[in-house]
C-alpha positions as CSV (number, residue, x, y, z in Angstrom):
1,M,96.5,95.8,124.3
2,T,95.4,92.9,122.0
3,E,98.0,90.2,121.7
4,R,99.1,89.0,118.2
5,D,99.5,85.5,117.0
6,G,103.2,85.4,116.8
7,C,106.1,87.5,118.1
8,A,108.7,89.7,116.6
9,L,112.5,89.7,116.6
10,V,114.5,92.9,116.1
11,T,118.3,92.4,115.9
12,G,120.6,95.1,117.2
13,A,117.8,96.5,119.3
14,S,119.6,97.8,122.4
15,R,120.0,101.3,121.0
16,G,119.3,103.7,118.1
17,I,117.2,102.6,115.3
18,G,116.8,99.1,116.6
19,A,115.5,100.2,120.0
20,A,113.0,102.6,118.4
21,I,111.8,99.8,116.2
22,A,111.4,97.4,119.1
23,R,109.3,100.1,121.0
24,A,107.2,100.8,117.9
25,L,106.4,97.1,117.3
26,A,105.5,96.6,120.9
27,R,103.0,99.5,120.6
28,D,101.5,97.7,117.8
29,S,100.8,94.6,120.1
30,W,103.8,92.5,119.1
31,A,105.7,90.6,121.8
32,V,109.3,91.6,121.0
33,G,112.7,90.0,121.2
34,V,115.2,92.7,121.8
35,N,118.5,91.3,120.5
36,Y,121.8,92.6,121.6
37,R,125.4,91.4,121.4
38,V,127.2,92.9,124.3
39,D,125.2,95.7,125.9
40,R,122.8,93.8,128.2
41,D,122.0,96.7,130.3
42,R,120.8,98.9,127.4
43,A,118.8,96.0,126.0
44,Q,117.1,95.5,129.3
45,S,116.3,99.2,129.5
46,V,114.4,98.9,126.2
47,V,112.6,95.9,127.6
48,T,111.7,97.9,130.7
49,E,110.4,100.8,128.7
50,I,108.2,98.5,126.7
51,E,106.8,96.7,129.8
52,H,106.1,100.0,131.4
53,E,103.9,100.8,128.4
54,G,102.0,97.6,128.8
55,G,103.8,95.6,126.2
56,R,105.8,92.4,126.3
57,A,109.5,92.0,125.5
58,V,112.6,90.1,126.4
59,A,116.3,90.7,125.9
60,V,118.0,88.0,123.9
61,A,121.8,87.9,123.5
62,A,123.5,86.6,120.3
63,D,126.2,87.7,117.9
64,I,124.2,87.5,114.7
65,A,127.4,86.9,112.7
66,D,127.6,83.5,114.4
67,P,126.0,80.8,112.1
68,A,124.3,79.3,115.3
69,A,122.6,82.6,116.1
70,P,119.4,82.1,114.2
71,D,118.4,78.9,115.9
72,Q,119.6,80.3,119.2
73,L,117.4,83.4,118.9
74,F,114.3,81.8,117.5
75,D,114.3,78.9,120.0
76,A,114.7,81.4,122.9
77,L,111.7,83.5,121.7
78,E,109.5,80.6,120.9
79,S,110.1,79.2,124.3
80,R,109.6,82.5,126.1
81,F,106.4,83.6,124.3
82,G,105.0,80.2,123.3
83,T,104.5,81.2,119.7
84,R,106.3,81.5,116.4
85,V,108.4,84.5,115.2
86,L,106.2,86.0,112.6
87,A,107.9,89.4,112.3
88,L,111.7,89.7,111.7
89,V,113.6,93.0,111.5
90,N,117.2,92.6,110.3
91,N,118.5,95.8,111.8
92,A,121.9,94.9,113.3
93,G,124.9,96.1,111.4
94,I,128.4,97.4,111.6
95,N,130.6,99.7,109.5
96,R,134.4,99.7,109.0
97,D,134.9,102.6,106.7
98,D,138.0,103.1,104.5
99,L,138.8,104.0,100.9
100,A,138.8,100.9,98.6
101,P,142.6,101.1,97.9
102,S,143.4,100.6,101.6
103,L,140.4,98.6,102.8
104,R,141.6,95.5,104.6
105,D,140.3,92.0,103.9
106,D,139.1,91.5,107.5
107,D,137.2,94.8,107.4
108,W,135.5,93.8,104.2
109,S,134.6,90.3,105.5
110,A,133.3,91.5,108.9
111,V,130.9,94.0,107.3
112,I,129.6,91.5,104.7
113,E,129.2,88.8,107.3
114,T,127.3,90.9,109.8
115,D,125.3,93.2,107.5
116,L,124.4,90.7,104.7
117,T,125.1,87.1,105.4
118,A,123.6,87.2,108.9
119,A,120.5,88.8,107.6
120,F,120.2,86.0,105.0
121,R,120.6,83.3,107.7
122,L,118.0,84.9,109.9
123,T,115.6,85.3,107.0
124,R,116.1,81.6,106.0
125,R,115.3,80.6,109.6
126,A,112.3,82.8,109.7
127,L,110.7,81.7,106.5
128,G,109.9,78.1,107.4
129,P,107.4,78.9,110.2
130,M,106.1,81.9,108.2
131,L,105.4,79.8,105.1
132,R,103.6,77.1,107.2
133,A,101.6,79.8,108.8
134,R,100.9,81.6,105.5
135,T,101.7,84.9,107.0
136,G,104.8,86.8,108.1
137,R,106.7,90.1,107.9
138,I,110.4,90.6,107.2
139,V,111.9,94.1,107.1
140,N,115.5,94.5,106.3
141,I,117.2,97.7,107.4
142,A,119.3,98.7,104.4
143,S,120.8,102.2,103.7
144,V,121.0,104.9,101.1
145,S,124.6,103.8,100.8
146,G,123.2,100.8,98.9
147,L,121.6,103.1,96.5
148,R,124.1,106.0,96.0
149,A,127.9,106.3,96.2
150,N,129.3,107.3,99.5
151,P,133.2,107.3,99.3
152,G,134.9,105.2,102.0
153,Q,132.0,102.7,102.3
154,S,132.6,100.2,99.6
155,N,132.2,97.2,102.0
156,Y,129.1,98.8,103.7
157,A,127.6,99.8,100.3
158,A,128.1,96.3,98.9
159,A,126.5,94.7,101.9
160,K,123.5,97.0,101.8
161,A,123.1,96.8,98.1
162,G,123.2,93.0,98.5
163,L,120.6,93.2,101.2
164,I,118.3,95.1,98.9
165,A,118.8,92.5,96.2
166,L,118.1,89.7,98.7
167,T,114.9,91.6,99.8
168,K,113.5,91.8,96.3
169,T,114.4,88.3,95.3
170,A,113.2,86.5,98.4
171,A,110.0,88.6,98.4
172,V,109.1,87.3,94.9
173,E,109.8,83.7,96.0
174,V,107.4,83.8,98.9
175,A,104.7,86.3,97.8
176,R,102.1,83.7,97.1
177,R,102.2,82.4,100.7
178,G,101.2,85.6,102.5
179,V,104.8,86.5,103.5
180,T,106.1,90.0,102.7
181,I,109.7,91.1,102.6
182,N,110.6,94.7,102.3
183,A,113.6,97.0,103.0
184,V,113.8,100.4,104.7
185,A,116.8,102.5,103.6
186,P,117.6,105.2,106.1
187,G,119.8,108.2,105.2
188,V,121.4,110.3,107.8
189,I,119.8,109.4,111.1
190,E,120.8,110.7,114.5
191,T,122.4,107.6,116.1
192,E,125.8,106.8,117.6
193,M,126.9,105.2,114.3
194,T,126.4,108.5,112.4
195,A,127.6,110.9,115.1
196,Q,131.0,111.4,113.3
197,L,129.5,112.1,109.9
198,S,130.8,115.3,108.2
199,K,128.7,118.4,107.9
200,D,129.2,118.1,104.1
201,L,127.0,114.9,104.0
202,L,124.3,116.6,106.1
203,A,124.4,119.6,103.7
204,A,123.7,117.2,100.8
205,V,120.3,116.2,102.4
206,P,117.6,118.2,100.7
207,A,115.6,118.3,103.9
208,R,118.6,120.0,105.6
209,R,118.4,117.9,108.7
210,A,119.1,114.4,110.1
211,G,116.2,112.1,110.6
212,S,115.2,110.4,113.9
213,P,115.2,106.7,114.8
214,E,111.5,107.1,115.5
215,E,110.9,108.2,111.8
216,V,112.6,105.0,110.6
217,A,110.6,102.9,113.2
218,A,107.3,104.3,112.0
219,C,108.0,103.0,108.5
220,V,109.0,99.6,109.8
221,R,105.8,99.5,112.0
222,F,103.7,100.1,108.9
223,L,105.6,97.4,106.9
224,A,105.0,94.9,109.7
225,S,101.4,95.7,110.0
226,D,98.3,94.1,108.4
227,D,97.9,97.3,106.4
228,A,101.0,96.5,104.4
229,S,99.8,93.1,103.2
230,Y,100.1,94.1,99.6
231,V,103.5,95.7,99.9
232,T,106.4,93.4,99.2
233,G,109.8,93.7,97.5
234,A,109.7,97.4,98.2
235,V,112.6,99.7,99.3
236,L,111.3,102.6,101.3
237,T,113.9,105.4,101.7
238,V,113.8,107.4,104.9
239,D,116.4,110.0,103.9
240,G,115.1,113.5,103.6
241,G,115.5,113.2,99.8
242,L,119.1,112.2,99.8
243,A,118.7,109.3,97.3
244,A,116.2,111.1,95.1
């Protein structure tokens, strides 16, 4: 397995889509930081899987909503792998659903802080080394909820729509320096976060099935690859046609 110049950081990578992305990037020769907030055992399990396949990975703890998290994570990976973070996947997110008339301030703020503000801070931290290296890949995991209405998710939708706008704007700002920034917008994906979704939403998916974390990870793997060097500011929906 040929080693890359640079390592990758995947936030919220101890399970679900994040874990699948970490495994996919490792198969593409990235040394991967598997970020987690509380579940160290599951993050370490992802690391073990990657190492068994001949890849390199390390579990790195941080609550990405903490303003100190970007420096904490990047410093840890730069020390561990001896190289810069040249691929960042902003995957970690939370949802606290409720209808707008009864949505509490703290539930609004928690989702915006974790799903949008944290991604901005991590992107800002990543861009310095990437711009100096004149190469880099940032992939933001948005959602079809940022593209179409899903009642009960005004906070989540606002965060994901903001993440898409951040993706497009930042991509234009750095395009001349060899850095690409794209978003992947999953629809109904089989994860713990979506386990309680109603059958009505699944019935609205033209493909008539949920997607898998691996299908999302395959798109991220492409966007982080050299083959995607002319793709930036894009939003790739992985949703079985839900947002069409």
